[in-house]
Every structure is written in structure tokens, then in C-alpha cells.
PDB file of N, H, CA, C and O in Angstrom:
ATOM      1  N   MET A   1       1.259  -1.064  -0.069  1.00  0.00           N
ATOM      2  CA  MET A   1      -0.062  -0.026   0.246  1.00  0.00           C
ATOM      3  C   MET A   1       0.721   1.412   0.035  1.00  0.00           C
ATOM      4  O   MET A   1       0.234   2.540  -0.046  1.00  0.00           O
ATOM      5  N   GLY A   2       2.008   1.018  -0.021  1.00  0.00           N
ATOM      6  H   GLY A   2       2.403   0.102   0.046  1.00  0.00           H
ATOM      7  CA  GLY A   2       2.637   2.383  -0.130  1.00  0.00           C
ATOM      8  C   GLY A   2       2.388   3.446   0.995  1.00  0.00           C
ATOM      9  O   GLY A   2       1.844   4.483   0.616  1.00  0.00           O
ATOM     10  N   GLY A   3       2.725   3.333   2.400  1.00  0.00           N
ATOM     11  H   GLY A   3       3.167   2.490   2.708  1.00  0.00           H
ATOM     12  CA  GLY A   3       2.481   4.141   3.458  1.00  0.00           C
ATOM     13  C   GLY A   3       0.792   4.831   3.117  1.00  0.00           C
ATOM     14  O   GLY A   3       0.533   5.841   3.771  1.00  0.00           O
ATOM     15  N   GLU A   4       0.030   4.484   2.449  1.00  0.00           N
ATOM     16  H   GLU A   4       0.241   3.663   1.918  1.00  0.00           H
ATOM     17  CA  GLU A   4      -1.190   4.751   2.353  1.00  0.00           C
ATOM     18  C   GLU A   4      -1.719   4.328   3.487  1.00  0.00           C
ATOM     19  O   GLU A   4      -1.449   3.167   3.796  1.00  0.00           O
ATOM     20  N   SER A   5      -2.505   5.040   4.308  1.00  0.00           N
ATOM     21  H   SER A   5      -2.724   5.983   4.056  1.00  0.00           H
ATOM     22  CA  SER A   5      -3.617   4.305   5.612  1.00  0.00           C
ATOM     23  C   SER A   5      -4.578   3.572   4.856  1.00  0.00           C
ATOM     24  O   SER A   5      -4.943   3.688   3.686  1.00  0.00           O
ATOM     25  N   LEU A   6      -4.940   2.721   5.855  1.00  0.00           N
ATOM     26  H   LEU A   6      -4.643   2.627   6.806  1.00  0.00           H
ATOM     27  CA  LEU A   6      -6.388   1.812   5.652  1.00  0.00           C
ATOM     28  C   LEU A   6      -7.768   3.017   5.368  1.00  0.00           C
ATOM     29  O   LEU A   6      -8.790   2.725   4.747  1.00  0.00           O
ATOM     30  N   TRP A   7      -7.570   3.961   5.796  1.00  0.00           N
ATOM     31  H   TRP A   7      -6.739   4.198   6.301  1.00  0.00           H
ATOM     32  CA  TRP A   7      -8.788   5.134   5.337  1.00  0.00           C
ATOM     33  C   TRP A   7      -8.768   5.627   3.844  1.00  0.00           C
ATOM     34  O   TRP A   7      -9.699   5.917   3.092  1.00  0.00           O
ATOM     35  N   GLY A   8      -7.488   5.628   3.667  1.00  0.00           N
ATOM     36  H   GLY A   8      -6.732   5.392   4.277  1.00  0.00           H
ATOM     37  CA  GLY A   8      -7.185   6.271   2.495  1.00  0.00           C
ATOM     38  C   GLY A   8      -7.470   5.175   1.018  1.00  0.00           C
ATOM     39  O   GLY A   8      -7.594   5.634  -0.118  1.00  0.00           O
ATOM     40  N   ILE A   9      -7.513   4.135   1.251  1.00  0.00           N
ATOM     41  H   ILE A   9      -7.411   3.762   2.173  1.00  0.00           H
ATOM     42  CA  ILE A   9      -7.692   3.336   0.481  1.00  0.00           C
ATOM     43  C   ILE A   9      -9.185   2.790   0.434  1.00  0.00           C
ATOM     44  O   ILE A   9      -9.405   1.655   0.011  1.00  0.00           O
ATOM     45  N   PHE A  10     -10.217   3.634   0.883  1.00  0.00           N
ATOM     46  H   PHE A  10     -10.037   4.556   1.226  1.00  0.00           H
ATOM     47  CA  PHE A  10     -11.517   3.688   1.194  1.00  0.00           C
ATOM     48  C   PHE A  10     -11.966   4.439   0.026  1.00  0.00           C
ATOM     49  O   PHE A  10     -13.058   4.255  -0.513  1.00  0.00           O
ATOM     50  N   LYS A  11     -11.105   5.278  -0.343  1.00  0.00           N
ATOM     51  H   LYS A  11     -10.219   5.427   0.095  1.00  0.00           H
ATOM     52  CA  LYS A  11     -11.421   6.673  -0.948  1.00  0.00           C
ATOM     53  C   LYS A  11     -11.948   6.182  -2.490  1.00  0.00           C
ATOM     54  O   LYS A  11     -12.837   6.804  -3.073  1.00  0.00           O
ATOM     55  N   ASN A  12     -11.362   5.125  -3.006  1.00  0.00           N
ATOM     56  H   ASN A  12     -10.640   4.620  -2.533  1.00  0.00           H
ATOM     57  CA  ASN A  12     -11.256   4.674  -4.209  1.00  0.00           C
ATOM     58  C   ASN A  12     -11.500   3.253  -4.408  1.00  0.00           C
ATOM     59  O   ASN A  12     -11.261   2.625  -5.439  1.00  0.00           O
ATOM     60  N   LYS A  13     -12.038   2.768  -3.244  1.00  0.00           N
ATOM     61  H   LYS A  13     -12.233   3.278  -2.406  1.00  0.00           H
ATOM     62  CA  LYS A  13     -12.514   1.341  -3.102  1.00  0.00           C
ATOM     63  C   LYS A  13     -12.820   0.371  -4.671  1.00  0.00           C
ATOM     64  O   LYS A  13     -13.832   0.525  -5.356  1.00  0.00           O
ATOM     65  N   GLU A  14     -11.788  -0.530  -4.967  1.00  0.00           N
ATOM     66  H   GLU A  14     -10.966  -0.655  -4.411  1.00  0.00           H
ATOM     67  CA  GLU A  14     -11.839  -1.358  -5.821  1.00  0.00           C
ATOM     68  C   GLU A  14     -11.522  -2.667  -5.419  1.00  0.00           C
ATOM     69  O   GLU A  14     -10.680  -3.338  -6.015  1.00  0.00           O
ATOM     70  N   PHE A  15     -12.285  -3.156  -4.227  1.00  0.00           N
ATOM     71  H   PHE A  15     -12.969  -2.610  -3.743  1.00  0.00           H
ATOM     72  CA  PHE A  15     -12.303  -4.481  -3.986  1.00  0.00           C
ATOM     73  C   PHE A  15     -13.575  -4.779  -3.300  1.00  0.00           C
ATOM     74  O   PHE A  15     -14.265  -3.804  -3.005  1.00  0.00           O
ATOM     75  N   PRO A  16     -13.960  -5.831  -3.026  1.00  0.00           N
ATOM     76  CA  PRO A  16     -15.135  -6.231  -1.808  1.00  0.00           C
ATOM     77  C   PRO A  16     -14.257  -6.267  -0.384  1.00  0.00           C
ATOM     78  O   PRO A  16     -13.089  -6.587  -0.160  1.00  0.00           O
ATOM     79  N   LEU A  17     -15.157  -5.876   0.331  1.00  0.00           N
ATOM     80  H   LEU A  17     -16.105  -5.616   0.149  1.00  0.00           H
ATOM     81  CA  LEU A  17     -14.941  -5.482   1.836  1.00  0.00           C
ATOM     82  C   LEU A  17     -16.063  -6.507   2.544  1.00  0.00           C
ATOM     83  O   LEU A  17     -17.293  -6.491   2.520  1.00  0.00           O
ATOM     84  N   GLY A  18     -15.320  -7.200   3.037  1.00  0.00           N
ATOM     85  H   GLY A  18     -14.320  -7.213   3.056  1.00  0.00           H
ATOM     86  CA  GLY A  18     -16.147  -8.233   3.686  1.00  0.00           C
ATOM     87  C   GLY A  18     -15.889  -8.710   5.222  1.00  0.00           C
ATOM     88  O   GLY A  18     -14.784  -9.069   5.627  1.00  0.00           O
ATOM     89  N   ASP A  19     -17.106  -8.660   6.043  1.00  0.00           N
ATOM     90  H   ASP A  19     -18.004  -8.368   5.714  1.00  0.00           H
ATOM     91  CA  ASP A  19     -17.144  -8.803   7.645  1.00  0.00           C
ATOM     92  C   ASP A  19     -17.165 -10.538   7.621  1.00  0.00           C
ATOM     93  O   ASP A  19     -17.998 -11.138   6.944  1.00  0.00           O
ATOM     94  N   ILE A  20     -16.335 -11.108   8.291  1.00  0.00           N
ATOM     95  H   ILE A  20     -15.658 -10.620   8.842  1.00  0.00           H
ATOM     96  CA  ILE A  20     -16.654 -12.249   8.917  1.00  0.00           C
ATOM     97  C   ILE A  20     -16.581 -12.687  10.148  1.00  0.00           C
ATOM     98  O   ILE A  20     -16.432 -13.898  10.310  1.00  0.00           O
ATOM     99  N   HIS A  21     -16.662 -11.867  11.216  1.00  0.00           N
ATOM    100  H   HIS A  21     -16.784 -10.883  11.084  1.00  0.00           H
ATOM    101  CA  HIS A  21     -16.836 -11.844  12.358  1.00  0.00           C
ATOM    102  C   HIS A  21     -18.326 -13.044  13.126  1.00  0.00           C
ATOM    103  O   HIS A  21     -19.535 -12.866  12.970  1.00  0.00           O
ATOM    104  N   ILE A  22     -17.891 -13.767  13.627  1.00  0.00           N
ATOM    105  H   ILE A  22     -16.910 -13.912  13.754  1.00  0.00           H
ATOM    106  CA  ILE A  22     -18.906 -14.340  14.865  1.00  0.00           C
ATOM    107  C   ILE A  22     -18.635 -14.151  16.389  1.00  0.00           C
ATOM    108  O   ILE A  22     -17.668 -14.317  17.132  1.00  0.00           O
ATOM    109  N   PRO A  23     -20.163 -13.653  16.541  1.00  0.00           N
ATOM    110  CA  PRO A  23     -21.386 -13.436  16.314  1.00  0.00           C
ATOM    111  C   PRO A  23     -21.255 -11.905  15.579  1.00  0.00           C
ATOM    112  O   PRO A  23     -20.411 -11.171  16.092  1.00  0.00           O
ATOM    113  N   PHE A  24     -21.951 -11.407  14.523  1.00  0.00           N
ATOM    114  H   PHE A  24     -22.637 -12.003  14.106  1.00  0.00           H
ATOM    115  CA  PHE A  24     -22.068 -10.105  13.953  1.00  0.00           C
ATOM    116  C   PHE A  24     -21.776  -9.215  15.149  1.00  0.00           C
ATOM    117  O   PHE A  24     -21.943  -9.611  16.302  1.00  0.00           O
ATOM    118  N   ALA A  25     -21.377  -8.119  14.870  1.00  0.00           N
ATOM    119  H   ALA A  25     -21.242  -7.797  13.933  1.00  0.00           H
ATOM    120  CA  ALA A  25     -20.867  -7.165  16.281  1.00  0.00           C
ATOM    121  C   ALA A  25     -20.471  -5.760  15.458  1.00  0.00           C
ATOM    122  O   ALA A  25     -19.526  -5.021  15.734  1.00  0.00           O
ATOM    123  N   GLY A  26     -21.425  -5.587  14.395  1.00  0.00           N
ATOM    124  H   GLY A  26     -22.193  -6.187  14.171  1.00  0.00           H
ATOM    125  CA  GLY A  26     -21.269  -4.287  13.786  1.00  0.00           C
ATOM    126  C   GLY A  26     -20.472  -4.338  12.531  1.00  0.00           C
ATOM    127  O   GLY A  26     -19.769  -5.301  12.222  1.00  0.00           O
ATOM    128  N   GLU A  27     -20.623  -3.178  11.768  1.00  0.00           N
ATOM    129  H   GLU A  27     -21.194  -2.396  12.018  1.00  0.00           H
ATOM    130  CA  GLU A  27     -19.874  -3.472  10.531  1.00  0.00           C
ATOM    131  C   GLU A  27     -19.479  -1.905  10.340  1.00  0.00           C
ATOM    132  O   GLU A  27     -20.000  -0.897  10.816  1.00  0.00           O
ATOM    133  N   ILE A  28     -17.957  -2.130   9.149  1.00  0.00           N
ATOM    134  H   ILE A  28     -17.533  -2.949   8.762  1.00  0.00           H
ATOM    135  CA  ILE A  28     -17.773  -0.847   8.909  1.00  0.00           C
ATOM    136  C   ILE A  28     -18.076  -0.177   7.506  1.00  0.00           C
ATOM    137  O   ILE A  28     -17.720  -0.746   6.474  1.00  0.00           O
ATOM    138  N   PRO A  29     -18.657   0.891   7.483  1.00  0.00           N
ATOM    139  CA  PRO A  29     -19.523   1.336   6.526  1.00  0.00           C
ATOM    140  C   PRO A  29     -18.747   1.202   5.086  1.00  0.00           C
ATOM    141  O   PRO A  29     -17.659   1.775   5.036  1.00  0.00           O
ATOM    142  N   GLU A  30     -19.181   0.513   3.916  1.00  0.00           N
ATOM    143  H   GLU A  30     -20.065   0.047   3.956  1.00  0.00           H
ATOM    144  CA  GLU A  30     -19.228   0.410   2.689  1.00  0.00           C
ATOM    145  C   GLU A  30     -18.675  -1.212   2.720  1.00  0.00           C
ATOM    146  O   GLU A  30     -17.776  -1.626   1.988  1.00  0.00           O
ATOM    147  N   THR A  31     -19.416  -2.041   3.737  1.00  0.00           N
ATOM    148  H   THR A  31     -20.146  -1.704   4.331  1.00  0.00           H
ATOM    149  CA  THR A  31     -18.907  -3.491   3.704  1.00  0.00           C
ATOM    150  C   THR A  31     -19.945  -4.032   2.669  1.00  0.00           C
ATOM    151  O   THR A  31     -21.153  -3.841   2.815  1.00  0.00           O
ATOM    152  N   ASP A  32     -19.418  -4.705   1.632  1.00  0.00           N
ATOM    153  H   ASP A  32     -18.438  -4.860   1.514  1.00  0.00           H
ATOM    154  CA  ASP A  32     -20.031  -5.832   0.403  1.00  0.00           C
ATOM    155  C   ASP A  32     -20.981  -6.992   0.921  1.00  0.00           C
ATOM    156  O   ASP A  32     -22.145  -7.331   0.711  1.00  0.00           O
ATOM    157  N   LEU A  33     -19.638  -7.558   1.910  1.00  0.00           N
ATOM    158  H   LEU A  33     -18.692  -7.283   2.081  1.00  0.00           H
ATOM    159  CA  LEU A  33     -20.516  -8.987   2.271  1.00  0.00           C
ATOM    160  C   LEU A  33     -20.492  -9.286   3.711  1.00  0.00           C
ATOM    161  O   LEU A  33     -19.658  -8.596   4.297  1.00  0.00           O
ATOM    162  N   LEU A  34     -21.161 -10.118   4.486  1.00  0.00           N
ATOM    163  H   LEU A  34     -21.839 -10.679   4.010  1.00  0.00           H
ATOM    164  CA  LEU A  34     -21.349 -10.267   5.602  1.00  0.00           C
ATOM    165  C   LEU A  34     -21.707 -12.070   5.700  1.00  0.00           C
ATOM    166  O   LEU A  34     -22.798 -12.636   5.764  1.00  0.00           O
ATOM    167  N   VAL A  35     -20.380 -12.608   5.680  1.00  0.00           N
ATOM    168  H   VAL A  35     -19.494 -12.148   5.628  1.00  0.00           H
ATOM    169  CA  VAL A  35     -20.161 -14.058   5.612  1.00  0.00           C
ATOM    170  C   VAL A  35     -19.428 -14.061   7.041  1.00  0.00           C
ATOM    171  O   VAL A  35     -18.522 -13.273   7.311  1.00  0.00           O
ATOM    172  N   PRO A  36     -20.049 -15.292   8.161  1.00  0.00           N
ATOM    173  CA  PRO A  36     -19.164 -15.834   9.054  1.00  0.00           C
ATOM    174  C   PRO A  36     -18.020 -16.571   8.771  1.00  0.00           C
ATOM    175  O   PRO A  36     -18.115 -17.462   7.927  1.00  0.00           O
ATOM    176  N   CYS A  37     -16.939 -16.362   9.330  1.00  0.00           N
ATOM    177  H   CYS A  37     -16.862 -15.638  10.016  1.00  0.00           H
ATOM    178  CA  CYS A  37     -15.706 -17.138   8.431  1.00  0.00           C
ATOM    179  C   CYS A  37     -16.000 -18.726   8.850  1.00  0.00           C
ATOM    180  O   CYS A  37     -15.340 -19.573   8.249  1.00  0.00           O
ATOM    181  N   SER A  38     -16.849 -19.115   9.737  1.00  0.00           N
ATOM    182  H   SER A  38     -17.385 -18.426  10.225  1.00  0.00           H
ATOM    183  CA  SER A  38     -17.029 -20.731   9.250  1.00  0.00           C
ATOM    184  C   SER A  38     -18.053 -20.707   8.266  1.00  0.00           C
ATOM    185  O   SER A  38     -18.895 -21.593   8.415  1.00  0.00           O
ATOM    186  N   GLU A  39     -18.197 -20.043   7.429  1.00  0.00           N
ATOM    187  H   GLU A  39     -17.513 -19.324   7.307  1.00  0.00           H
ATOM    188  CA  GLU A  39     -19.334 -20.131   6.465  1.00  0.00           C
ATOM    189  C   GLU A  39     -18.568 -19.756   4.856  1.00  0.00           C
ATOM    190  O   GLU A  39     -19.148 -19.944   3.786  1.00  0.00           O
ATOM    191  N   ILE A  40     -17.500 -19.330   4.960  1.00  0.00           N
ATOM    192  H   ILE A  40     -17.030 -19.177   5.829  1.00  0.00           H
ATOM    193  CA  ILE A  40     -17.161 -18.884   3.869  1.00  0.00           C
ATOM    194  C   ILE A  40     -17.066 -19.667   2.743  1.00  0.00           C
ATOM    195  O   ILE A  40     -17.315 -19.168   1.645  1.00  0.00           O
ATOM    196  N   GLU A  41     -16.660 -21.115   2.879  1.00  0.00           N
ATOM    197  H   GLU A  41     -16.457 -21.520   3.770  1.00  0.00           H
ATOM    198  CA  GLU A  41     -16.782 -22.181   1.610  1.00  0.00           C
ATOM    199  C   GLU A  41     -17.744 -22.312   1.312  1.00  0.00           C
ATOM    200  O   GLU A  41     -17.754 -22.579   0.110  1.00  0.00           O
ATOM    201  N   PRO A  42     -19.238 -22.270   1.958  1.00  0.00           N
ATOM    202  CA  PRO A  42     -20.439 -22.464   0.866  1.00  0.00           C
ATOM    203  C   PRO A  42     -20.743 -21.150   0.745  1.00  0.00           C
ATOM    204  O   PRO A  42     -21.969 -21.099   0.843  1.00  0.00           O
ATOM    205  N   ASN A  43     -20.227 -19.843   0.554  1.00  0.00           N
ATOM    206  H   ASN A  43     -19.231 -19.884   0.475  1.00  0.00           H
ATOM    207  CA  ASN A  43     -20.616 -18.765   0.592  1.00  0.00           C
ATOM    208  C   ASN A  43     -19.315 -18.067  -0.998  1.00  0.00           C
ATOM    209  O   ASN A  43     -19.052 -16.917  -1.350  1.00  0.00           O
ATOM    210  N   ARG A  44     -18.888 -19.286  -1.477  1.00  0.00           N
ATOM    211  H   ARG A  44     -19.101 -20.220  -1.191  1.00  0.00           H
ATOM    212  CA  ARG A  44     -17.776 -18.749  -2.119  1.00  0.00           C
ATOM    213  C   ARG A  44     -18.499 -18.023  -3.690  1.00  0.00           C
ATOM    214  O   ARG A  44     -17.897 -17.247  -4.432  1.00  0.00           O
ATOM    215  N   ALA A  45     -19.342 -18.330  -3.809  1.00  0.00           N
ATOM    216  H   ALA A  45     -19.831 -18.960  -3.206  1.00  0.00           H
ATOM    217  CA  ALA A  45     -20.107 -17.532  -5.219  1.00  0.00           C
ATOM    218  C   ALA A  45     -20.265 -16.325  -5.064  1.00  0.00           C
ATOM    219  O   ALA A  45     -20.582 -15.733  -6.095  1.00  0.00           O
ATOM    220  N   LYS A  46     -20.113 -15.396  -3.684  1.00  0.00           N
ATOM    221  H   LYS A  46     -19.855 -15.876  -2.846  1.00  0.00           H
ATOM    222  CA  LYS A  46     -20.036 -14.434  -3.117  1.00  0.00           C
ATOM    223  C   LYS A  46     -18.940 -13.567  -3.571  1.00  0.00           C
ATOM    224  O   LYS A  46     -19.064 -12.438  -4.044  1.00  0.00           O
ATOM    225  N   LEU A  47     -17.856 -14.220  -3.374  1.00  0.00           N
ATOM    226  H   LEU A  47     -17.755 -15.137  -2.989  1.00  0.00           H
ATOM    227  CA  LEU A  47     -16.333 -13.930  -3.700  1.00  0.00           C
ATOM    228  C   LEU A  47     -16.082 -13.487  -4.837  1.00  0.00           C
ATOM    229  O   LEU A  47     -17.023 -13.635  -5.617  1.00  0.00           O
ATOM    230  N   PRO A  48     -14.976 -12.883  -5.353  1.00  0.00           N
ATOM    231  CA  PRO A  48     -14.696 -12.410  -6.670  1.00  0.00           C
ATOM    232  C   PRO A  48     -14.531 -13.670  -7.450  1.00  0.00           C
ATOM    233  O   PRO A  48     -14.642 -14.511  -6.559  1.00  0.00           O
ATOM    234  N   GLU A  49     -14.324 -14.357  -8.620  1.00  0.00           N
ATOM    235  H   GLU A  49     -14.233 -13.674  -9.345  1.00  0.00           H
ATOM    236  CA  GLU A  49     -14.256 -15.380  -9.125  1.00  0.00           C
ATOM    237  C   GLU A  49     -13.080 -15.363  -9.670  1.00  0.00           C
ATOM    238  O   GLU A  49     -12.638 -16.436 -10.079  1.00  0.00           O
ATOM    239  N   ASP A  50     -12.393 -14.318  -9.795  1.00  0.00           N
ATOM    240  H   ASP A  50     -12.753 -13.446  -9.463  1.00  0.00           H
ATOM    241  CA  ASP A  50     -10.930 -13.993 -10.469  1.00  0.00           C
ATOM    242  C   ASP A  50     -10.162 -14.029  -8.862  1.00  0.00           C
ATOM    243  O   ASP A  50     -10.474 -13.201  -8.006  1.00  0.00           O
ATOM    244  N   LYS A  51      -9.002 -15.244  -8.584  1.00  0.00           N
ATOM    245  H   LYS A  51      -8.749 -15.917  -9.279  1.00  0.00           H
ATOM    246  CA  LYS A  51      -8.377 -15.272  -7.666  1.00  0.00           C
ATOM    247  C   LYS A  51      -7.387 -14.804  -7.669  1.00  0.00           C
ATOM    248  O   LYS A  51      -6.549 -15.222  -6.871  1.00  0.00           O
ATOM    249  N   GLY A  52      -7.042 -13.655  -8.641  1.00  0.00           N
ATOM    250  H   GLY A  52      -7.723 -13.316  -9.290  1.00  0.00           H
ATOM    251  CA  GLY A  52      -5.986 -12.660  -8.226  1.00  0.00           C
ATOM    252  C   GLY A  52      -6.652 -11.419  -7.730  1.00  0.00           C
ATOM    253  O   GLY A  52      -6.030 -10.433  -7.337  1.00  0.00           O
ATOM    254  N   SER A  53      -7.991 -11.524  -7.772  1.00  0.00           N
ATOM    255  H   SER A  53      -8.497 -12.326  -8.091  1.00  0.00           H
ATOM    256  CA  SER A  53      -8.785 -10.140  -7.417  1.00  0.00           C
ATOM    257  C   SER A  53      -8.340  -9.691  -5.995  1.00  0.00           C
ATOM    258  O   SER A  53      -8.056 -10.558  -5.169  1.00  0.00           O
ATOM    259  N   LYS A  54      -8.274  -8.486  -5.703  1.00  0.00           N
ATOM    260  H   LYS A  54      -8.504  -7.781  -6.374  1.00  0.00           H
ATOM    261  CA  LYS A  54      -8.177  -7.646  -4.312  1.00  0.00           C
ATOM    262  C   LYS A  54      -9.344  -8.214  -3.235  1.00  0.00           C
ATOM    263  O   LYS A  54     -10.447  -8.138  -3.777  1.00  0.00           O
ATOM    264  N   ILE A  55      -9.394  -8.554  -2.385  1.00  0.00           N
ATOM    265  H   ILE A  55      -8.498  -8.615  -1.945  1.00  0.00           H
ATOM    266  CA  ILE A  55     -10.595  -8.636  -1.647  1.00  0.00           C
ATOM    267  C   ILE A  55     -10.025  -8.224  -0.088  1.00  0.00           C
ATOM    268  O   ILE A  55      -8.839  -8.502   0.088  1.00  0.00           O
ATOM    269  N   VAL A  56     -10.768  -7.565   1.111  1.00  0.00           N
ATOM    270  H   VAL A  56     -11.731  -7.338   0.968  1.00  0.00           H
ATOM    271  CA  VAL A  56     -10.192  -7.592   2.483  1.00  0.00           C
ATOM    272  C   VAL A  56     -11.592  -7.833   2.935  1.00  0.00           C
ATOM    273  O   VAL A  56     -12.662  -7.389   2.519  1.00  0.00           O
ATOM    274  N   LEU A  57     -11.282  -8.688   3.940  1.00  0.00           N
ATOM    275  H   LEU A  57     -10.413  -9.048   4.278  1.00  0.00           H
ATOM    276  CA  LEU A  57     -11.942  -9.065   5.212  1.00  0.00           C
ATOM    277  C   LEU A  57     -11.422  -8.829   6.501  1.00  0.00           C
ATOM    278  O   LEU A  57     -10.255  -8.909   6.885  1.00  0.00           O
ATOM    279  N   TYR A  58     -12.537  -8.502   7.170  1.00  0.00           N
ATOM    280  H   TYR A  58     -13.485  -8.437   6.858  1.00  0.00           H
ATOM    281  CA  TYR A  58     -12.068  -7.984   8.461  1.00  0.00           C
ATOM    282  C   TYR A  58     -13.001  -8.628   9.673  1.00  0.00           C
ATOM    283  O   TYR A  58     -14.212  -8.795   9.529  1.00  0.00           O
ATOM    284  N   CYS A  59     -12.251  -8.982  10.937  1.00  0.00           N
ATOM    285  H   CYS A  59     -11.267  -8.846  11.054  1.00  0.00           H
ATOM    286  CA  CYS A  59     -13.270  -9.348  11.624  1.00  0.00           C
ATOM    287  C   CYS A  59     -12.987  -8.644  13.028  1.00  0.00           C
ATOM    288  O   CYS A  59     -11.833  -8.687  13.455  1.00  0.00           O
ATOM    289  N   HIS A  60     -13.926  -8.030  13.732  1.00  0.00           N
ATOM    290  H   HIS A  60     -14.864  -7.994  13.386  1.00  0.00           H
ATOM    291  CA  HIS A  60     -14.128  -7.301  14.888  1.00  0.00           C
ATOM    292  C   HIS A  60     -13.824  -7.865  15.909  1.00  0.00           C
ATOM    293  O   HIS A  60     -14.581  -8.760  16.287  1.00  0.00           O
ATOM    294  N   GLY A  61     -12.890  -7.620  16.533  1.00  0.00           N
ATOM    295  H   GLY A  61     -12.275  -6.893  16.227  1.00  0.00           H
ATOM    296  CA  GLY A  61     -12.785  -9.104  18.068  1.00  0.00           C
ATOM    297  C   GLY A  61     -12.546  -7.843  19.181  1.00  0.00           C
ATOM    298  O   GLY A  61     -12.754  -6.660  18.909  1.00  0.00           O
ATOM    299  N   ARG A  62     -12.058  -8.357  20.513  1.00  0.00           N
ATOM    300  H   ARG A  62     -11.890  -9.318  20.733  1.00  0.00           H
ATOM    301  CA  ARG A  62     -11.733  -7.795  21.481  1.00  0.00           C
ATOM    302  C   ARG A  62     -10.535  -8.513  22.253  1.00  0.00           C
ATOM    303  O   ARG A  62     -10.484  -9.720  22.492  1.00  0.00           O
ATOM    304  N   ILE A  63      -9.656  -7.632  22.574  1.00  0.00           N
ATOM    305  H   ILE A  63      -9.698  -6.652  22.380  1.00  0.00           H
ATOM    306  CA  ILE A  63      -8.782  -8.334  23.557  1.00  0.00           C
ATOM    307  C   ILE A  63      -8.732  -8.176  24.816  1.00  0.00           C
ATOM    308  O   ILE A  63      -8.404  -7.157  25.424  1.00  0.00           O
ATOM    309  N   LYS A  64      -9.236  -9.732  25.457  1.00  0.00           N
ATOM    310  H   LYS A  64      -9.502 -10.560  24.962  1.00  0.00           H
ATOM    311  CA  LYS A  64      -9.475  -9.755  26.854  1.00  0.00           C
ATOM    312  C   LYS A  64      -7.799  -9.489  27.930  1.00  0.00           C
ATOM    313  O   LYS A  64      -7.850  -9.484  29.160  1.00  0.00           O
TER     314      LYS A  64
END
């Protein structure tokens, strides 16, 4: 990313953004996919067909 901030790449978002957290705990604006991490395989059709495509997945978690 060449020093670009995470928020900076959202300006010209050219990738699907997916929330994979279990259980659902809220989402980042502009989220395209809501697929629990345990259900990624059965939901492959929701992901880009091109295996070279960029995709960003996130999981909201807490450190205890």
C-alpha cells in the first residue's frame, strides 16, 4: 500500500470488503459481504471469481 492509510484506500475502493466476524458485532461502512468465517466455503459464489482479485476481510474482535 506504499504508506497509504487504511482509510485512504477506501476513497477509491476497488475491492469487495467483507465482515467475517462471529457473532455479528457491527460493520464498517461500505461493507459488501457479511459472511461468518465458518461459512466462507459455502458462500464462495459471493467472492470474486478471479483468484487474483483483491479482497479485504475483517473481523471485529476484543482483546481480553
